[in-house]
C-alpha positions in Angstrom: 24.4 27.4 132.3 27.6 29.4 132.0 27.9 31.6 128.8 30.3 30.6 126.1 33.6 32.6 126.3 35.5 32.1 123.1 39.1 33.5 123.4 40.7 31.5 120.6 41.0 34.6 118.5 39.5 38.0 117.7 38.2 36.5 114.5 35.4 34.6 116.2 33.2 37.6 116.6 29.7 37.9 115.2 28.5 41.1 113.4 26.6 43.4 115.7 23.0 44.3 114.9 24.1 47.7 113.7 26.7 46.1 111.4 24.1 43.7 110.1 21.8 46.6 109.3 24.6 48.4 107.4 25.2 45.2 105.4 21.6 44.8 104.6 21.3 48.4 103.4 24.5 48.4 101.3 24.1 49.5 97.7 25.6 46.7 95.4 27.2 46.3 92.1 29.7 44.0 90.4 33.1 44.6 91.9 34.8 42.7 89.0 33.5 45.6 86.8 34.6 48.0 89.6 31.0 49.3 89.9 30.1 48.1 93.4 29.7 51.5 95.2 30.1 50.0 98.7 33.4 48.4 97.7 34.6 51.5 96.0 33.7 53.7 99.0 35.5 51.3 101.4 38.6 51.3 99.3 38.7 55.1 99.1 38.1 55.3 102.9 40.8 52.9 104.0 43.3 54.3 101.6 42.7 57.8 103.0 43.0 56.4 106.6 46.3 54.8 105.8 47.7 57.9 104.0 48.0 55.8 100.8 46.9 56.5 97.2 44.7 53.5 96.7 43.4 50.2 98.2 42.0 46.9 97.1 39.4 44.9 99.0 40.2 41.1 99.4 38.7 38.2 101.3 41.6 37.6 103.6 44.9 39.0 105.0 46.7 36.0 103.6 45.6 36.9 100.1 46.4 40.6 100.8 49.9 39.8 102.0 50.5 37.5 99.0 49.4 40.1 96.5 51.6 42.7 98.3 54.7 40.5 98.1 54.2 39.4 94.5 53.5 43.0 93.5 57.0 44.0 94.7 59.0 40.9 94.0 59.6 38.8 90.9 60.7 35.2 90.5 64.1 34.7 92.0 63.7 37.6 94.4 63.5 37.3 98.1 61.9 39.2 101.0 63.2 39.6 104.5 60.8 38.6 107.2 60.6 37.5 110.8 61.1 33.9 111.7 57.7 33.8 113.4 55.9 36.3 111.2 52.5 35.4 109.8 53.6 36.0 106.2 56.4 33.4 106.6 55.1 30.9 109.1 51.4 30.8 108.8 50.4 31.5 105.2 51.3 28.2 103.5 54.5 29.4 101.9 52.3 31.1 99.3 55.0 33.6 98.0 57.4 30.8 97.4 54.9 28.3 96.0 52.9 30.7 93.8 55.5 33.4 93.1 58.9 31.7 93.3 59.8 34.4 95.8 62.2 33.2 98.5 61.6 34.2 102.1 64.7 35.0 104.2 63.6 34.6 107.8 65.3 36.6 110.6 65.0 35.8 114.3 62.8 38.1 116.3 64.1 40.0 119.3 62.0 39.6 122.5 60.0 42.7 121.7 59.1 41.4 118.2 61.5 43.6 116.3 64.1 42.4 113.9 67.5 43.7 114.8 68.7 46.3 112.4 72.1 44.7 112.1 70.4 41.4 111.3 68.4 43.1 108.5 71.6 44.5 107.0 73.4 41.2 107.2 70.5 39.4 105.4 70.6 41.7 102.4 72.3 39.8 99.6 75.1 41.3 97.4 74.2 41.9 93.8 75.7 38.7 92.6 74.3 35.9 90.4 74.8 33.4 93.2 72.2 35.0 95.4 68.5 35.7 95.2 67.8 39.4 94.8 66.7 41.0 98.1 63.8 43.2 97.2 61.5 43.7 100.2 61.3 44.0 104.0 58.1 42.7 105.6 57.2 43.7 109.2 54.2 42.8 111.3 52.5 45.2 113.8 51.3 44.0 116.2 53.4 40.9 116.5 52.1 38.3 119.0 50.2 41.2 120.6 53.2 43.4 120.9 53.5 46.9 119.6 56.6 47.5 117.5 58.0 50.8 118.9 57.3 53.6 116.4 60.9 54.8 116.5 62.0 51.3 115.5 59.5 51.2 112.7 60.9 54.4 111.3 64.5 53.2 111.6 63.8 49.8 110.1 61.8 51.1 107.1 64.3 53.9 106.5 67.1 51.4 106.6 65.3 49.2 104.0 64.7 52.3 101.8 68.3 53.3 101.9 69.3 49.8 100.7 66.8 50.0 97.8 64.2 47.7 99.4 60.4 48.0 99.3 58.6 47.9 102.6 55.5 45.9 103.4 53.4 45.9 106.6 51.3 43.0 107.7 48.9 45.1 109.6 46.4 42.4 110.5 46.1 44.1 113.9 47.4 47.5 112.8 44.6 49.3 114.7 45.4 47.4 117.9 49.0 48.7 117.4 47.6 52.2 116.8 45.3 52.0 119.8 48.3 51.1 122.1 50.5 53.7 120.5 47.7 56.4 120.9 47.3 55.4 124.6 51.0 55.8 125.2 51.2 59.1 123.4 47.8 60.6 124.4 47.0 61.0 120.7 44.3 59.9 118.2 44.2 56.2 117.1 43.5 57.0 113.5 46.4 59.5 113.4 48.7 56.8 114.8 47.5 54.2 112.4 48.2 56.6 109.5 51.7 57.5 110.9 52.6 53.8 111.1 51.2 53.0 107.6 53.0 55.9 105.9 56.4 54.2 106.7 55.6 51.5 104.2 55.0 51.1 100.5 52.2 48.6 101.1 50.0 47.9 104.0 47.6 45.0 104.6 44.7 45.8 107.0 42.4 43.2 108.4 38.7 44.0 109.2 37.8 40.6 110.7 40.5 40.7 113.5 39.5 43.0 116.3 37.3 45.2 114.2 34.5 42.6 114.2 33.7 42.4 110.5 32.8 38.9 109.3 35.4 38.8 106.5 37.8 41.0 104.6 41.2 42.8 104.4 42.5 45.6 102.3 45.8 46.1 100.6 46.8 49.8 100.5 49.6 51.4 98.5 50.3 53.5 95.4 48.1 53.5 92.3 50.8 51.5 90.5 51.2 48.9 93.2 47.4 48.4 93.6 47.1 48.0 89.8 49.7 45.2 90.0 48.0 43.7 93.0 44.7 43.7 91.2 46.1 41.5 88.4 47.6 39.2 91.0 44.3 39.0 92.9 42.7 37.8 89.6 45.2 34.9 89.4 44.8 34.1 93.1 41.0 33.8 92.9 39.6 36.9 91.4 37.0 39.4 92.7 33.9 38.7 94.7 31.2 40.2 92.5 28.5 41.8 94.7 30.9 42.2 97.6 29.3 45.4 98.9 27.6 43.8 101.8 31.0 42.6 103.1 32.5 46.0 102.3 29.7 47.7 104.2 30.6 45.6 107.3 34.2 46.6 107.0 33.3 50.3 106.5 31.1 50.2 109.6 33.9 48.6 111.6 36.3 51.4 110.6 33.8 54.0 111.8 32.6 52.4 115.0 35.0 49.6 116.2 38.4 51.3 116.2 38.2 53.5 119.2 36.7 50.7 121.3 39.8 48.5 120.8 41.1 50.1 124.0 38.3 48.1 125.8 39.7 44.9 124.5 43.1 45.9 125.7 41.7 46.6 129.2 40.0 43.2 129.2 43.2 41.5 128.3 45.0 43.3 131.2 42.2 42.3 133.6 42.5 38.7 132.5 46.3 38.7 132.9 46.0 40.2 136.4 43.5 37.6 137.4 45.6 34.7 136.2 48.8 36.1 137.8 47.4 35.0 141.2 47.2 31.3 140.2 50.1 29.2 141.4 51.9 27.4 138.5 51.1 30.0 135.9 53.5 32.5 134.3 51.5 35.3 132.7 53.0 37.7 130.2 51.5 41.2 130.8 49.7 42.1 127.6 50.3 45.2 125.6 47.1 44.9 123.5 44.5 42.1 123.3 46.5 38.9 123.5 47.5 37.2 126.7 50.1 34.4 126.7 50.4 32.0 129.7 53.1 29.5 130.3 52.8 26.6 132.8 55.5 26.1 135.3 57.0 22.7 136.0 54.6 22.0 138.9 51.6 22.7 136.7 52.6 20.8 133.6 51.2 17.4 134.8 47.8 19.0 134.5 48.4 20.5 131.1 46.8 17.8 129.0 43.5 18.1 130.7 43.2 21.9 130.9 41.8 22.8 127.4 39.2 19.9 127.5 38.1 21.1 131.0 37.9 24.7 129.8 35.8 23.7 126.9 33.4 21.7 129.1 33.0 24.8 131.2 32.3 27.0 128.2 35.8 28.6 127.8 37.6 28.2 124.5 41.3 28.9 124.2 44.3 27.7 122.2 47.7 26.2 123.1 49.0 23.6 125.5 52.2 24.5 127.4 51.8 28.1 126.2 48.2 29.2 126.3 46.8 32.1 124.2 43.8 34.1 125.1 42.5 36.8 122.8 39.9 39.4 123.9 37.4 41.0 121.5 34.1 42.9 121.2 32.0 39.8 122.1 33.5 39.7 125.6 32.9 41.8 128.6 34.1 42.1 132.2 31.7 39.3 133.4 33.1 36.9 130.7 36.7 37.6 131.7 35.9 37.0 135.4 34.2 33.8 134.4 37.4 32.7 132.6 39.6 33.5 135.6 37.3 31.7 138.0 37.2 28.6 135.8 40.9 28.4 135.5 41.3 28.9 139.2 38.9 26.0 139.9 40.9 23.7 137.6 44.3 24.4 139.3 42.9 24.4 142.8 41.3 21.0 142.4 43.3 18.1 143.8 
């Protein structure tokens, strides 16, 4: 029987045996009393990696982003954000619902950036008719694309010059850093830190790409993290003996960052394999996400594609625009199996 190849997301991974061992051996305390040594060690580690003063461990990137926005915006304020950014489109409108903070979405450019002129145009005058523009939120990677570092520097400096705080949704920050390091021939940790230092707050996810079962961290100044800690309490509170989860995240930071280049290579292999199939338009990936569109001739078969793939042990998302995400539970054999399965489907009469 063919192996299960789950490419729905890089969140579907299972902890490796070594990660499980680290979790089992983690010293524990009560994080609500700030005395879980594994949580404290993780927070210190990720803050240092990001070049920030402090960090706060949270269950999810959604909560981390929410605490970041509400720590820097008050009721009646607004934040500038991409029209298809996760913080705006995929997080339940949390900042607006829970914080009365208005999002001001801006259309993305093809490369995932927000045009600098569009950012300036979206900043409201200091007038009682308008919400107060307080924050620029960027996402890196965005749909698997690396935001060019020169752009990140320009956009965040532009925001700073207009008195705005700057937040990075870095759910896949280390994927961005791995791509940037490959282009520059530099160290992935150094690139991650360089990106993060452009922002006042940075959310980093451990369960996307890095292979931990749960968890994100919000990084920033001591003052910002103190505010975020209070907001985290209102948004669900701490996790008590969370050291086992923190140990998994810490292990991931030590052992699963450099290997992200392997996921990027697998995504490129998948894209190259699919490019030879008639009826498919394949976007060459920059990191670990492959998008595929169906041309007109292939669209009559679209409805049956995902059910067929599932029957063959291949899980993906999408319909007319397919998404495949590579991760540490996949290898070359799995990617070749996916390509062959899709080839069979489109070659069948």
